[in-house]
N, C-alpha and C positions, 0 to 999 in steps of 0.2 A: 586631598586624597588623590592617589595616583591610580590611573586606569591602565591596566596592562594591555588590553585589546583595542584600544582606541576609544573614542567616544561612542556612546550608545547610539547616536545618530548615524555614525559610520556603519556600525554593525547592522542596524535596521535597513539602511540603504543597500548594503551588499546583499542582505537577505532578500529584499524586494527584487534586486537585479538578478540574483540567482534563480529566484522563483519565476521571474519573467522569462529568463533564458530557457528554463526547463519547459515552460508552457509553449514557447516558440518552437523548440525542438520537437515537442509532442505534436504540435500542429503541423509542422513540416512532415513529420513521419506519417501522420494521418493523410495529408495531401498526397504523399508518395504512394500510400496504399490505394487511394482513390484512383490515381493515375495507373497504377499497376492493374487494378481491376478493369479499368476502361481498355487498357492495352490487351489484357487477356480476353476481354469480350470481343474486341475487334479481330484478334488473331483467330479465336475459335469460330467466329462468324465466317471468316474466309475458309477455314478448314471444313466447316459444315457444308458450305456451298459446294466446295470441290468434292467432298464425300458424297453428297446427294447426287451430283452429276455422275460420278463413277458408279453409284448404285443404279441409277437409271440405265446407264450403258450396260452394266452387268445384267440387269433384268432383261434387257433386249437380247443380249447375247444368250442368256439361258433359254429364252423362247426360241431363238433360232436353232440352238444346239439340240433342244428337245425335239423340234421338228426334224432336224437332220437325223437324230437317233431313231426316231420313229420310222423315217424313210429307210434307214439302214436296216432296221429290224425287218421291215416288210420285204426288202430285197433279199435279205438272208433267208427268210422263210420261203420266198419264191425259189431261191436257189436250192434250198434243201428239198423242196417238193420236186423240182426238175431232176435233181440228182436221184431221188428215190424212184421216180418214174423211169429214169434211164437204167437204173440197176434192176428194176423189175422186168423191163423189156429184155435186158441182156440175159437175165436168169431164165426167162421164158424161152428165149431164142436158143440158149445154150442147152436146154432140156431137149430141144428138137434135134435129134441125132442126124437127121437128113440135112438140116441147115449147116450143121457143123461139118459134115462130110463134104457138102457142096463147097463151103468156104475153103476147106483144105485143098480140094481138088482144083477148083477154078481160080482161087486167089492166093493160095499158099497159106491160108489161115489169117490173112491180113485183115479181114473184116472184123473178126472177133478180137484180134490184137488191138486194132484201132479203137474198138469199143471199150476194151479194158483201159486203154490209155485215157480215153475221154472220161471214163468213170473215175480214174485216179485223179485226173485234172480237176474234175468237178468236186471231188472230196477235198482236194487242197484249197480250192476256191472257197468252199463252205467253211473250212477251218480258218482261213484268213478272214473271212467275213465275220465269223464268231469272235475272233480275236479283236477285230476292229470295233465290233459292237461292245465287247467287254471294255476295251480302252475308252470308247465313247461314254459308256455308263460311268466309268471311273472319273473321267474328266468332268462330266456333268455333275456328279456328286460333289467333287472338289469345288467346282464353281459355285454350286448352291451353298456349300459350307462357307466359302469365302464371302459370298454375298450376305449370308446371315451374320457373319462376323463384322462385316462392314456396316450393316444396319445397326448392330449393337454399338459399335464405336461411335456412330453418328448420334445415337440416343445418348450415350454418355457425354459426348461433346456438347449436346444441347443442354444437358443438366449442368455441366460445368459452365457453359455460357450464361445460363440463368443465374448461377451462383456469382459469377463475375459481375453481371448486371446489378444484382442486389447489393453486392459489395461496393460497387461504384456509387450506387445511390446512397447507401448507408454512410460510407466514408466521406463522400462529397457533402452530404447534409451535416454530418458531424463536424467537418472542418469549417463549414459556414457558421454553424451555431457557436462552436467554440471560438472561431475568429471574432465574431461580434461580441461574445461574452468576455473574451480576454483582451479585447482591443484597448480597454482603459488600463491595462496592466503593463503596457510597454514602458520601459524606463525612459524618463525624461530628464534631460540635464537642465539644471536651473542656472547654469553659468552664462 
């Protein structure tokens, strides 16, 4: 009888060698997955450390900026109060026709002119102060938002790091178990 595909022993040997090769490739792939998981864990660990450091710095900066904003608001309120008092005094003095006449006669109206300029200057300073407070509030809000986003990113990175750690444990364990289980399947040459 003529065999077309060689002897049945050759076919069986090739099948065992092919099967062993597939198992070795699968084992190599699992080992690579374990290494990738360990690498991911180490990378994320470094990123988490850097992120937590930035978060701590951001929290300190928020505390400082909050104090600065509070101080700025207090100075603004003091400036508004001083400007209001100045306007009130000017209004009361301007109602006194004798003072107005005396200023015009003896100083050429310079006293009331200077007072109006001081009031205008005070109003400008109050407006600049309000603008600075508004900008400060906006910056503080943006900083707080950025801080919250950073905290959320660190939380996500911690979850991903945990997944990488579990993946590393799983794939390492699987490669060890399959390595021992398949160790007797490696092709041996009898020659």
